[in-house]
N, C-alpha and C positions, 0 to 999 in steps of 0.2 A: 422346519425352520420357524423361528419365532414370528417373524414378520409375515410369512405366508399364513401361519396359523391365525395371526391377528387380523389379517386382511380378510380371511374367510369368515370371521365373525362380525366384521364391520363392513357395511355396504360400501361399495366403491364410490357411490355418489356422495356419501358422507365425507370420505377422504377428500374428494374433489372440492366439496364445499369448504372444508377447512383450508385447503390449499389456496383457493381464490380469496378466502376471507383474509388470510395472512397477507396476500399481495395487495388487496384492497386497503387494508389498514396501513400498510407501508406507504402506498401512494397518497393516502389521505394525509399522513404525517409529512411527506415530501411537500405537498401543496401548502400545508399550514406553515412550514418552516421557510420554504423558498419563495412562495408567491403571494402570501397574505401579509398585509401590514401588521406590525411594523417590520421594516426591512431588517433582515438578519444575514450576516456573512462575515467571515473573518476580515479584519482590517489589513491594510497594506504594510508589510514588513520591509518594503522596498522591492520585493521580487515581482510585483506587478509589472515593473519596468521591462522585465525580460520578455513578456508576452506583448506588452504595449509597443515595444520597439519593433516587433515583427509585423504587427497588424495596423498600427496607427490609431488605436483606441486607448485613451489615457484617462487615468483618474483625474477628476476635475475638482480642485480645491479653490475655495474663495480667498484663502489667506497665505498660500504657499505655491511654489512651482510644482508642476505636474509630476516631476521626477522624484519628489520628496517622499519619504516614508510617512506613514500616519498610523502608528500602531495602537493608539488608544481607543479609537472607535471607527465603526464602518461608515463609509460615505457612498451613498447610492447615486452618484453622478459620474457618468463617463462622457467624454467628448470625443467624437470621431474627427480628428483633424488631419489624418493621413500622414502624420509625422512618423516615418520609419527610420530607425537608427540601427544599421547593420552591426555596428561594433558592440551593441548591448543586446541584440536579439538572440534568444535561445529558442531554436526551432524544436517544436514538439507537436505531436499529433493533436494535442489539446487545443492548439491554435486554430483548429478547424472551426470551433464553436464561435469565437468572436469574429472570425473571417466571414462565416455565413451571415452573421448579423449585419456586417457592413454592406452586404448586397442590397439590403433594404433601406440604406441610408446614404446621404451625401455628406461631403465635407462640411463640418461646422455643426452637425446635428448632435444633440445631447441624447445619450442612450441610457436607459434603465438597465441595471445589472440583470434584471429578471428576463430581459429579452434574450440574453446569452444563455441564461439558465434554462429557458424553454427548450433550446436545442439539446442541451445536455440531458434533460429529463426525457425528451422525446427519444433520443438515442438509447438511453437506458431502457426505456419501454420496449423499443424494437428488439434489443438484444435479449431481454427477458422473454418476450413473446416467442422469439425464434427458438430459444433453448427449450422452453416448455413444449413447443411443437416437436422438437427433435427427439427429446428423451422419452422413454417408454416406461409405463408403470406408474400407478397412482402414488405408491410410496416414494419413488424417486422424485416425482414432481413435488410431493409434500416436503421432502428434505430440502429441495431447491428453494421452495417458498419460505421455509423456516430460516435458512441461511440468508436469503435475500432480506427477510424481515429484520434479522439481527444486525446486518451490516448497514442497510439503507434506510432504516428507521431511526438510526442513532444520530442524535443531534450533533455530536462531535464530527461526524462524517458529512452530514448534510450542509453544514456551514461552509464547506469548501465550494459548493455549487455557485454561490453568488460571489465569486472571486475571480481574479485573473491568475490564480495559481494553477499549475498543471497537476496538482495532487489528486483532484477528483478523477481525472483520466487514468492516473496510476491505480487508484482504488477500483475504478470500474473495470479496467483491463485485468487487474489481478483477480478480482472476483470471478469473472467469466472464464479467464484462462485456467484458473485453479479448478473450478468446478468441472469444466469440460475435460480436463486431463483426468480428474478423479473419475468421472463417468466413463471415460475411455478405458480406464483400468478395470472398472467393475463390470462393464457390459459384456455379455457373451459375444463370441466371435460372429455368430450368425445375426446378431442384432446391430452390428456396426453399420453405419451408413455414411455415404459420401457427404451428406449435409452436416453430420457431426464432425467429420474430419475438417471440412471447410470452416465450420464455426470455430473449431479449435485454432486453426491457422490464423483466422481474423483476430481472435482474442489475444493470441500471442503477439501479433504485430502491434495491436493497440497498446499492450503493456510495454513492449520493447521500445516503442517510439514515444512513450509518454514522458519518462524521466530517465536520465542517465543512471541514477541509482538503481532502478528496478529493471533496467535492460538485461543485466546478467541473470536475473531471476527468470526472465522470459526465456533466456537461452537454456537454463537448467530445466525448466518445466518442459520446454520443447524436446530436450534430450530424453526426458522421462517418457514423453508421449511417443517419440520415435521408437524407443525400445519396446514400449507396450505394443505398438502396431507390428513391429517385427516379430514379437513372440506370438501374436495372434495371426500371423501369416500374411499381413498386408504390407509387403515389401516395398511396393511403389509409393504408397502413402507414407511409409516409414522414411524413405529417402527424401520425400517432399518436405516433411516437417523437420528432418535433420538439416537439410540445406537452408531452410528458412531460418532455423534457430541459429546456425552458424553465421548466417548472413546479417543478422540483426545488428551486431556491433559495427559491421562495415557500413550498413545503412545509416546508423546513428552518426558515425564519424563523417559520412558524406554530407549529412544535414548540418552538422556542427563541426566544422574542421578543427581538429585538435590544435593546429598551429595558429588559429585565429586569435586576435587580441582578446576577445571575450572569454574564450575557452582557456587561454593561458592564464589570464588573471584569476579566473574561477579556480583553476587547478592549484595556483599558489595559495589562495585562501584556504581551500580544502585540505591541502597537505600540511599547511601550518597548523590547522586545528587538529588534524589527525596525529601527526608526529610529535609536535611540541606539547599540545594540550593533553592528549590522551596516552599515546604509546610511550614516549620517553618519561613522562611523569609517573608512569606505573612501574618503571624498571627498578629492579632491586639495586643494580649497579649501573648508574646512569652513564658514567664515563665509558664503561665497557660497551653499553648499548650504542653509544654515539660512535665508538670505534667500529662496531659491526656494521653500522650504516655508512661508514666512511665519511662522517661529518667532521668538521673541525671542532676542536675542544671549545672554541668560542661560542658554540651553540648551547653550551651548558647554561648560559645566562638566559636563554629563551625558553627553557623547559617550564611547562605549566602555563605558558601564555598562549592565548588564542589570537587569531587575526584581529579580533575586535578589541584586544588589549594592547595593540601596537599603536602608539600615538601618531607616529610618522611612518607610513609605508616605505619611504625612501631609506629609513634606518631600521630595516628588518633585522631582528637579532640573529637570524639564521636563514639567509636567502638560499642557502644550498639545499634546503628541503625540496625545492622545486624540481631538482633532478632525481629525487628518490622515486622508487617504484614500490607500490603497496605489496607486491609479492615478497619484498625483503622482510616484511613483518613476520612472515611464516617462520623464518629462521629464529627470530626473537622469541616467538611462541615456544619453540622447542627448548631453547636454552634458559628461558625465564618465563614459566607459565603465568606469572603474575601479570605480564603484559597482555595476556588474553583475558584472564578472569576478572581483574579489577576494572578495566574499561567496560567489559560486558555487564558486570554487576551494576556499575554506575549508569550505563546506557539503559538497562531495563528499568531501573528506578526513575530515570529521567523521562520515560514515556508517560509516567503518571502525571495527571489523571486522564491521559489519552486524548487531550486536546490542547492546543497552544494557549496556555494561560496568559502569555505575554501579549496576546493580541485581543483587542476588543472585538465584539461581534454584533453590537447594536449601534444604531446611529446615536449621536450625541444627545439629541432631543428626546430619545426614547430609552434612556438609561434606566428609568424607573420601571420599565417593562419587566426587567429581570426579577422583580418582586411580585409579579402578578401570578394568579393561579394558572393562567394559560401557559406561561413560560415554565412554571414549576412542573406542570404535567408533561410538557415536551422534554424537559430535562430528565425527570425521574423515570420516564418510560423508555429511556435509552440504556442499553446494556453497559455502556462506558460508565454511566453514573452508578449502576448497581455494582460493577467491579470496583470502582473507586471507594465505595462505602463498605464492601465486604472483604476486600483484599488490601490491607494497609500498605503504603509504600515501603515500609520497613521490611515486609516479608514478600514483596513482589518478586524479587530475584529468586528466592527459594521456591515460591509457587511456580514460577516459570521453569525452573530446573526440574521440578517434579513433573510438570506437564510433558516436557521433552523426554525425560527419562521413562515415564510411563508409556509414552507413545512408542519409544524404541522397544521396550519390553513386550508390549501388546503386539506390535508388528512382528517381532521375532517369534513369539509364541504361536500366533495365529497363521503366519505364513507357512509354518511347518504342517499345519492342519491339512488333511486331504479334502476338507469341505470346500467345494468350489462354488458355494452359494454366492450369487452376485451381491446380495445385501451385506453379507459379511465383508466382502471385498470393498464395497462402497464405504462402510463405516471405518474399516481399517485405513483406507486411503484418505478419508476426510480427517481422521485423527492424526495420522503420521505426516501428511503433507501440510496440514494446518500448523502443526508444530514446527515443521521445516520453515514455513513462511514467517512464523513468529520469530524464530531464531535469525533468519536472514535479515529481517527488517531492522533488528537491533544491530547485528553485526555490520551490515552495510552502512548504517548511520554512524556508528562510533568510529569505524575504521575508514569511513568515507569523508566525514567532516567533524570528527571529534564529538564534543558534547553540545554542539550548536544546534538549536531548534530540534531537539530530539523528538518532541511531541508531534512535530509536523513531518520530519524526515522518516520517522518510524510509523507512518500511517498504516503500514501493513501489519503492525504488531497486534492491534485489536482485532483485525480481520482474522489473522492467524489463530488468535485465542478463541474466537467464535467458532471456527472450524474445528479446532482441536478438541474443545470441550464438547461440541455437538457429537463428534465421532465417538468420543470416549463414553458419553452418556448413553448413546444408542447401542454401543457395543456391549454394555453390561447385561441387558436382557438377553442378547444373543448368547453370551457365555453361560449365563444361568440356565437358559433353555437347553443348551447342549449338555450341561451337567445333569439336568433333570432327565433327559433322554437316556443318558448313560446309567443313571441310578435305577431306571426302570428295567 
């Protein structure tokens, strides 16, 4: 096998040095972005309110109410006033970080965003250290370090740390849940450990309880993990992960009651964006599509409009969308494929350039920092920047289709192989599951909230691309090595 042959020529300690060098560089960049002046973090699009209402830590402005949005620039001033508003609170496991911060403060204290960031980075460090300890083999640890470097040294991802968005927890949970499932698939039965299974469980819980959008993905990854354990003969562990996966939607609904005022209003907003802005606007025959959804013909006047285009919510052009179920879209896909392909194509293009361009991420007094050499280095050393410069937005949909198609072909071809090498399984899994996450991120964004904030809702898109390309690149020498052996 190629990687065993490579490892035999490269001393193990050299691989270990490279592994920890990648990790050290990643944490150095985290420190430079998160903790060093000037302050950097995405501005408040209004969604800070959802976490503030649960914890009682609010963005503090000098010229506007604390509940207002402030999209143009970041503000590094929070105030712990203890004001909790249940009707606006969105419960997420990410709320644990600001909650821990309040333990060290009293009402009226001003809080620096970086105090909350400290707990996020500390938890990230604990998870990485635990996984490095659990997995075996220098090559496996090197691949983990490489993927960790790609995802967590990227400026577009790091800017979520100094915010009250739950997106960083979604990213963190997705990274560790995805890699642990991938490693679970590739590792030999005799090398499976209870610590790996428990780590996988914890990662899935963190992902599933971070954001509603990524909760179904945690369920799907859990199902893949349970099937893997069943095939490897670990039936009790298989049942454990299966029950946990199926229980995540119930747990999320218990935290955020679907019939609560907050969840019902959010549902109407999201369904308006999904059905009026994306689904019905893409239909070939809009009248027929409306009939299939059993909506009144009066809804025709609302097609193409998002929630944010409605001047008066009391005069919603099609309030009946609130009663729709997203599973009804599947029938529309079958009768009119345009309803799938057009929104997906627009959704993929909408993730470009992989960070929310509509949000500032520097303080007002530090806007000139974006022209400095330090900022330029932080930006250009991020894979999101490299992708945005090498893959134009106009061809991003085609490139994504190529990645997904290539992943399916590679997976089908190599699964038939009798080669049971763990490295081959590892790279196939990284490639195929990375592409799956890439697809899911766009699909759940577009058919979850239309074209609204695609760059933020699709936070898993770039992570999926990192995994997919890494798996594909490392698979090539494996395939070439096998051909070389056959020719001999």
